[in-house]
Backbone atoms as SQL, in Angstrom:
CREATE TABLE atoms (id INTEGER PRIMARY KEY, chain TEXT, resi INTEGER, resn TEXT, atom TEXT, x REAL, y REAL, z REAL);
INSERT INTO atoms VALUES
  (1, 'A', 1, 'ASP', 'N', -166.111, -30.989, 43.437),
  (2, 'A', 1, 'ASP', 'CA', -167.401, -31.519, 43.511),
  (3, 'A', 1, 'ASP', 'C', -167.878, -31.737, 44.891),
  (4, 'A', 2, 'GLU', 'N', -169.096, -31.452, 45.150),
  (5, 'A', 2, 'GLU', 'CA', -169.707, -31.646, 46.504),
  (6, 'A', 2, 'GLU', 'C', -170.238, -33.131, 46.565),
  (7, 'A', 3, 'GLU', 'N', -169.988, -33.762, 47.591),
  (8, 'A', 3, 'GLU', 'CA', -170.479, -35.160, 47.795),
  (9, 'A', 3, 'GLU', 'C', -171.722, -35.085, 48.586),
  (10, 'A', 4, 'VAL', 'N', -172.778, -35.856, 48.240),
  (11, 'A', 4, 'VAL', 'CA', -174.044, -36.026, 48.950),
  (12, 'A', 4, 'VAL', 'C', -174.211, -37.367, 49.484),
  (13, 'A', 5, 'TYR', 'N', -174.675, -37.431, 50.813),
  (14, 'A', 5, 'TYR', 'CA', -174.839, -38.619, 51.485),
  (15, 'A', 5, 'TYR', 'C', -176.329, -38.874, 51.824),
  (16, 'A', 6, 'ALA', 'N', -176.651, -40.043, 52.214),
  (17, 'A', 6, 'ALA', 'CA', -177.972, -40.433, 52.783),
  (18, 'A', 6, 'ALA', 'C', -177.833, -40.680, 54.234),
  (19, 'A', 7, 'LEU', 'N', -178.891, -40.354, 54.953),
  (20, 'A', 7, 'LEU', 'CA', -178.880, -40.530, 56.406),
  (21, 'A', 7, 'LEU', 'C', -180.055, -41.455, 56.672),
  (22, 'A', 8, 'LYS', 'N', -179.777, -42.610, 57.282),
  (23, 'A', 8, 'LYS', 'CA', -180.867, -43.556, 57.658),
  (24, 'A', 8, 'LYS', 'C', -180.891, -43.499, 59.173),
  (25, 'A', 9, 'LYS', 'N', -182.161, -43.230, 59.725),
  (26, 'A', 9, 'LYS', 'CA', -182.303, -43.210, 61.205),
  (27, 'A', 9, 'LYS', 'C', -183.149, -44.425, 61.618),
  (28, 'A', 10, 'VAL', 'N', -182.648, -45.110, 62.552),
  (29, 'A', 10, 'VAL', 'CA', -183.416, -46.298, 63.128),
  (30, 'A', 10, 'VAL', 'C', -183.753, -45.962, 64.547),
  (31, 'A', 11, 'LYS', 'N', -185.065, -45.712, 64.796),
  (32, 'A', 11, 'LYS', 'CA', -185.451, -45.405, 66.129),
  (33, 'A', 11, 'LYS', 'C', -185.299, -46.559, 67.036),
  (34, 'A', 12, 'MET', 'N', -184.536, -46.486, 68.093),
  (35, 'A', 12, 'MET', 'CA', -184.137, -47.523, 68.938),
  (36, 'A', 12, 'MET', 'C', -185.023, -47.647, 70.179),
  (37, 'A', 13, 'LEU', 'N', -185.750, -46.630, 70.575),
  (38, 'A', 13, 'LEU', 'CA', -186.474, -46.466, 71.822),
  (39, 'A', 13, 'LEU', 'C', -187.410, -47.627, 71.968),
  (40, 'A', 14, 'ASN', 'N', -188.243, -48.068, 70.981),
  (41, 'A', 14, 'ASN', 'CA', -189.266, -49.070, 71.135),
  (42, 'A', 14, 'ASN', 'C', -188.913, -50.368, 70.575),
  (43, 'A', 15, 'LEU', 'N', -187.575, -50.623, 70.324),
  (44, 'A', 15, 'LEU', 'CA', -187.258, -51.862, 69.764),
  (45, 'A', 15, 'LEU', 'C', -186.880, -52.870, 70.819),
  (46, 'A', 16, 'SER', 'N', -187.238, -54.096, 70.517),
  (47, 'A', 16, 'SER', 'CA', -186.871, -55.190, 71.475),
  (48, 'A', 16, 'SER', 'C', -185.292, -55.380, 71.479),
  (49, 'A', 17, 'ASP', 'N', -184.763, -56.061, 72.355),
  (50, 'A', 17, 'ASP', 'CA', -183.293, -56.272, 72.438),
  (51, 'A', 17, 'ASP', 'C', -182.822, -56.985, 71.180),
  (52, 'A', 18, 'LYS', 'N', -183.648, -57.805, 70.622),
  (53, 'A', 18, 'LYS', 'CA', -183.220, -58.559, 69.354),
  (54, 'A', 18, 'LYS', 'C', -183.213, -57.596, 68.254),
  (55, 'A', 19, 'GLU', 'N', -184.196, -56.694, 68.172),
  (56, 'A', 19, 'GLU', 'CA', -184.236, -55.731, 67.096),
  (57, 'A', 19, 'GLU', 'C', -183.111, -54.746, 67.133),
  (58, 'A', 20, 'LYS', 'N', -182.711, -54.366, 68.394),
  (59, 'A', 20, 'LYS', 'CA', -181.548, -53.513, 68.700),
  (60, 'A', 20, 'LYS', 'C', -180.285, -54.226, 68.116),
  (61, 'A', 21, 'GLU', 'N', -180.114, -55.411, 68.527),
  (62, 'A', 21, 'GLU', 'CA', -178.976, -56.299, 68.114),
  (63, 'A', 21, 'GLU', 'C', -178.917, -56.413, 66.569),
  (64, 'A', 22, 'ASN', 'N', -180.003, -56.569, 65.915),
  (65, 'A', 22, 'ASN', 'CA', -180.138, -56.668, 64.499),
  (66, 'A', 22, 'ASN', 'C', -179.634, -55.303, 63.865),
  (67, 'A', 23, 'ALA', 'N', -180.073, -54.183, 64.521),
  (68, 'A', 23, 'ALA', 'CA', -179.661, -52.828, 63.899),
  (69, 'A', 23, 'ALA', 'C', -178.157, -52.637, 63.943),
  (70, 'A', 24, 'LEU', 'N', -177.600, -53.062, 65.141),
  (71, 'A', 24, 'LEU', 'CA', -176.056, -52.921, 65.181),
  (72, 'A', 24, 'LEU', 'C', -175.369, -53.966, 64.393),
  (73, 'A', 25, 'ASN', 'N', -175.987, -55.154, 64.192),
  (74, 'A', 25, 'ASN', 'CA', -175.341, -56.030, 63.185),
  (75, 'A', 25, 'ASN', 'C', -175.359, -55.484, 61.668),
  (76, 'A', 26, 'GLU', 'N', -176.387, -54.723, 61.367),
  (77, 'A', 26, 'GLU', 'CA', -176.415, -54.171, 60.165),
  (78, 'A', 26, 'GLU', 'C', -175.225, -53.253, 59.968),
  (79, 'A', 27, 'VAL', 'N', -174.862, -52.414, 61.043),
  (80, 'A', 27, 'VAL', 'CA', -173.734, -51.493, 60.950),
  (81, 'A', 27, 'VAL', 'C', -172.501, -52.329, 60.742),
  (82, 'A', 28, 'ARG', 'N', -172.283, -53.379, 61.533),
  (83, 'A', 28, 'ARG', 'CA', -171.157, -54.261, 61.439),
  (84, 'A', 28, 'ARG', 'C', -170.964, -54.816, 59.913),
  (85, 'A', 29, 'ILE', 'N', -172.114, -55.232, 59.429),
  (86, 'A', 29, 'ILE', 'CA', -172.035, -55.786, 57.999),
  (87, 'A', 29, 'ILE', 'C', -171.647, -54.736, 57.011),
  (88, 'A', 30, 'LEU', 'N', -172.237, -53.585, 57.118),
  (89, 'A', 30, 'LEU', 'CA', -171.962, -52.428, 56.237),
  (90, 'A', 30, 'LEU', 'C', -170.469, -51.997, 56.361),
  (91, 'A', 31, 'VAL', 'N', -169.995, -52.030, 57.525),
  (92, 'A', 31, 'VAL', 'CA', -168.564, -51.674, 57.662),
  (93, 'A', 31, 'VAL', 'C', -167.649, -52.734, 56.970),
  (94, 'A', 32, 'SER', 'N', -168.022, -53.977, 56.922),
  (95, 'A', 32, 'SER', 'CA', -167.207, -55.003, 56.450),
  (96, 'A', 32, 'SER', 'C', -167.258, -55.081, 54.976),
  (97, 'A', 33, 'ILE', 'N', -168.188, -54.459, 54.220),
  (98, 'A', 33, 'ILE', 'CA', -168.417, -54.645, 52.725),
  (99, 'A', 33, 'ILE', 'C', -167.746, -53.550, 52.035),
  (100, 'A', 34, 'ASP', 'N', -166.932, -53.783, 51.112),
  (101, 'A', 34, 'ASP', 'CA', -166.379, -52.876, 50.132),
  (102, 'A', 34, 'ASP', 'C', -166.437, -53.456, 48.776),
  (103, 'A', 35, 'HIS', 'N', -167.449, -53.002, 48.048),
  (104, 'A', 35, 'HIS', 'CA', -167.758, -53.555, 46.723),
  (105, 'A', 35, 'HIS', 'C', -168.432, -52.482, 45.873),
  (106, 'A', 36, 'PRO', 'N', -168.030, -52.337, 44.638),
  (107, 'A', 36, 'PRO', 'CA', -168.515, -51.199, 43.845),
  (108, 'A', 36, 'PRO', 'C', -169.936, -51.299, 43.596),
  (109, 'A', 37, 'ASN', 'N', -170.638, -52.459, 43.780),
  (110, 'A', 37, 'ASN', 'CA', -172.070, -52.534, 43.626),
  (111, 'A', 37, 'ASN', 'C', -172.898, -52.495, 44.829),
  (112, 'A', 38, 'VAL', 'N', -172.266, -52.154, 45.943),
  (113, 'A', 38, 'VAL', 'CA', -172.924, -52.009, 47.261),
  (114, 'A', 38, 'VAL', 'C', -172.730, -50.608, 47.809),
  (115, 'A', 39, 'ILE', 'N', -173.902, -50.016, 48.173),
  (116, 'A', 39, 'ILE', 'CA', -173.828, -48.688, 48.726),
  (117, 'A', 39, 'ILE', 'C', -172.748, -48.549, 49.837),
  (118, 'A', 40, 'GLY', 'N', -171.934, -47.580, 49.838),
  (119, 'A', 40, 'GLY', 'CA', -170.776, -47.494, 50.801),
  (120, 'A', 40, 'GLY', 'C', -171.233, -46.898, 52.117),
  (121, 'A', 41, 'TYR', 'N', -170.706, -47.439, 53.139),
  (122, 'A', 41, 'TYR', 'CA', -170.987, -47.030, 54.574),
  (123, 'A', 41, 'TYR', 'C', -169.938, -45.912, 54.816),
  (124, 'A', 42, 'LYS', 'N', -170.400, -44.870, 55.477),
  (125, 'A', 42, 'LYS', 'CA', -169.421, -43.777, 55.839),
  (126, 'A', 42, 'LYS', 'C', -169.284, -43.621, 57.308),
  (127, 'A', 43, 'ASP', 'N', -170.409, -43.640, 58.083),
  (128, 'A', 43, 'ASP', 'CA', -170.222, -43.459, 59.483),
  (129, 'A', 43, 'ASP', 'C', -171.555, -43.840, 60.156),
  (130, 'A', 44, 'ALA', 'N', -171.571, -44.000, 61.489),
  (131, 'A', 44, 'ALA', 'CA', -172.719, -44.265, 62.281),
  (132, 'A', 44, 'ALA', 'C', -172.582, -43.685, 63.652),
  (133, 'A', 45, 'PHE', 'N', -173.642, -43.240, 64.183),
  (134, 'A', 45, 'PHE', 'CA', -173.686, -42.623, 65.499),
  (135, 'A', 45, 'PHE', 'C', -175.040, -42.752, 66.154),
  (136, 'A', 46, 'ILE', 'N', -175.085, -42.536, 67.440),
  (137, 'A', 46, 'ILE', 'CA', -176.397, -42.538, 68.112),
  (138, 'A', 46, 'ILE', 'C', -176.838, -41.041, 68.430),
  (139, 'A', 47, 'ASP', 'N', -178.011, -40.714, 67.936),
  (140, 'A', 47, 'ASP', 'CA', -178.522, -39.346, 68.199),
  (141, 'A', 47, 'ASP', 'C', -179.301, -39.460, 69.542),
  (142, 'A', 48, 'GLU', 'N', -178.763, -38.917, 70.639),
  (143, 'A', 48, 'GLU', 'CA', -179.357, -39.091, 71.862),
  (144, 'A', 48, 'GLU', 'C', -180.751, -38.332, 72.013),
  (145, 'A', 49, 'ALA', 'N', -180.890, -37.265, 71.307),
  (146, 'A', 49, 'ALA', 'CA', -182.128, -36.461, 71.291),
  (147, 'A', 49, 'ALA', 'C', -183.344, -37.287, 70.841),
  (148, 'A', 50, 'SER', 'N', -183.116, -38.109, 69.807),
  (149, 'A', 50, 'SER', 'CA', -184.177, -38.945, 69.225),
  (150, 'A', 50, 'SER', 'C', -184.134, -40.389, 69.559),
  (151, 'A', 51, 'SER', 'N', -183.072, -40.797, 70.309),
  (152, 'A', 51, 'SER', 'CA', -182.824, -42.073, 70.573),
  (153, 'A', 51, 'SER', 'C', -182.738, -43.040, 69.376),
  (154, 'A', 52, 'ALA', 'N', -181.998, -42.538, 68.428),
  (155, 'A', 52, 'ALA', 'CA', -181.935, -43.194, 67.075),
  (156, 'A', 52, 'ALA', 'C', -180.498, -43.468, 66.692),
  (157, 'A', 53, 'LEU', 'N', -180.400, -44.683, 66.104),
  (158, 'A', 53, 'LEU', 'CA', -179.106, -45.072, 65.402),
  (159, 'A', 53, 'LEU', 'C', -179.054, -44.396, 64.102),
  (160, 'A', 54, 'CYS', 'N', -178.075, -43.665, 63.778),
  (161, 'A', 54, 'CYS', 'CA', -178.010, -42.968, 62.548),
  (162, 'A', 54, 'CYS', 'C', -176.835, -43.574, 61.666),
  (163, 'A', 55, 'LEU', 'N', -177.222, -43.981, 60.426),
  (164, 'A', 55, 'LEU', 'CA', -176.254, -44.433, 59.485),
  (165, 'A', 55, 'LEU', 'C', -175.998, -43.512, 58.327),
  (166, 'A', 56, 'ILE', 'N', -174.849, -43.028, 58.106),
  (167, 'A', 56, 'ILE', 'CA', -174.471, -42.193, 56.958),
  (168, 'A', 56, 'ILE', 'C', -173.929, -43.078, 55.929),
  (169, 'A', 57, 'MET', 'N', -174.486, -42.976, 54.737),
  (170, 'A', 57, 'MET', 'CA', -174.182, -43.856, 53.545),
  (171, 'A', 57, 'MET', 'C', -174.106, -43.017, 52.259),
  (172, 'A', 58, 'GLU', 'N', -173.469, -43.690, 51.249),
  (173, 'A', 58, 'GLU', 'CA', -173.495, -43.084, 49.985),
  (174, 'A', 58, 'GLU', 'C', -174.882, -42.956, 49.552),
  (175, 'A', 59, 'LEU', 'N', -175.169, -41.926, 48.671),
  (176, 'A', 59, 'LEU', 'CA', -176.613, -41.702, 48.177),
  (177, 'A', 59, 'LEU', 'C', -176.762, -42.577, 46.886),
  (178, 'A', 60, 'ALA', 'N', -177.802, -43.316, 46.795),
  (179, 'A', 60, 'ALA', 'CA', -178.129, -44.084, 45.533),
  (180, 'A', 60, 'ALA', 'C', -178.960, -43.097, 44.717),
  (181, 'A', 61, 'ASP', 'N', -178.203, -42.467, 43.747),
  (182, 'A', 61, 'ASP', 'CA', -178.848, -41.418, 42.944),
  (183, 'A', 61, 'ASP', 'C', -180.016, -41.989, 42.068),
  (184, 'A', 62, 'ASN', 'N', -179.885, -43.294, 41.792),
  (185, 'A', 62, 'ASN', 'CA', -180.906, -43.780, 40.772),
  (186, 'A', 62, 'ASN', 'C', -181.998, -44.506, 41.510),
  (187, 'A', 63, 'GLY', 'N', -182.140, -44.306, 42.760),
  (188, 'A', 63, 'GLY', 'CA', -183.178, -44.897, 43.620),
  (189, 'A', 63, 'GLY', 'C', -182.710, -46.230, 44.158),
  (190, 'A', 64, 'ASP', 'N', -183.584, -46.925, 44.877),
  (191, 'A', 64, 'ASP', 'CA', -183.310, -48.153, 45.553),
  (192, 'A', 64, 'ASP', 'C', -183.717, -49.407, 44.769),
  (193, 'A', 65, 'VAL', 'N', -183.464, -50.539, 45.252),
  (194, 'A', 65, 'VAL', 'CA', -183.762, -51.776, 44.541),
  (195, 'A', 65, 'VAL', 'C', -185.288, -51.841, 44.435),
  (196, 'A', 66, 'PHE', 'N', -185.954, -51.579, 45.521),
  (197, 'A', 66, 'PHE', 'CA', -187.462, -51.657, 45.524),
  (198, 'A', 66, 'PHE', 'C', -188.122, -50.737, 44.401),
  (199, 'A', 67, 'GLN', 'N', -187.472, -49.545, 44.217),
  (200, 'A', 67, 'GLN', 'CA', -187.993, -48.640, 43.175),
  (201, 'A', 67, 'GLN', 'C', -187.717, -49.294, 41.718),
  (202, 'A', 68, 'LYS', 'N', -186.587, -49.830, 41.633),
  (203, 'A', 68, 'LYS', 'CA', -186.274, -50.465, 40.334),
  (204, 'A', 68, 'LYS', 'C', -187.183, -51.599, 39.924),
  (205, 'A', 69, 'ILE', 'N', -187.469, -52.433, 40.967),
  (206, 'A', 69, 'ILE', 'CA', -188.316, -53.628, 40.774),
  (207, 'A', 69, 'ILE', 'C', -189.791, -53.058, 40.393),
  (208, 'A', 70, 'THR', 'N', -190.297, -52.122, 41.154),
  (209, 'A', 70, 'THR', 'CA', -191.707, -51.618, 40.908),
  (210, 'A', 70, 'THR', 'C', -191.729, -50.929, 39.492),
  (211, 'A', 71, 'ASN', 'N', -190.658, -50.316, 39.070),
  (212, 'A', 71, 'ASN', 'CA', -190.592, -49.659, 37.760),
  (213, 'A', 71, 'ASN', 'C', -190.673, -50.689, 36.600),
  (214, 'A', 72, 'TYR', 'N', -190.130, -51.914, 36.828),
  (215, 'A', 72, 'TYR', 'CA', -190.203, -52.953, 35.820),
  (216, 'A', 72, 'TYR', 'C', -191.544, -53.700, 35.967);
């Protein structure tokens, strides 16, 4: 079976120092969580060409929480 992942890009170029810190804290939190009800973190890297923090995560095949809420 082929695994499919999601890529989240956070453009860092125009963020304040606090916003950059929050983005990096998100990575730290994702790394520390291992629970079947939480999307799994796979990897993170900086894409120099776009000055973006890239997060590779498991794909939520059934949509995200916002989509679920709006559907109800």
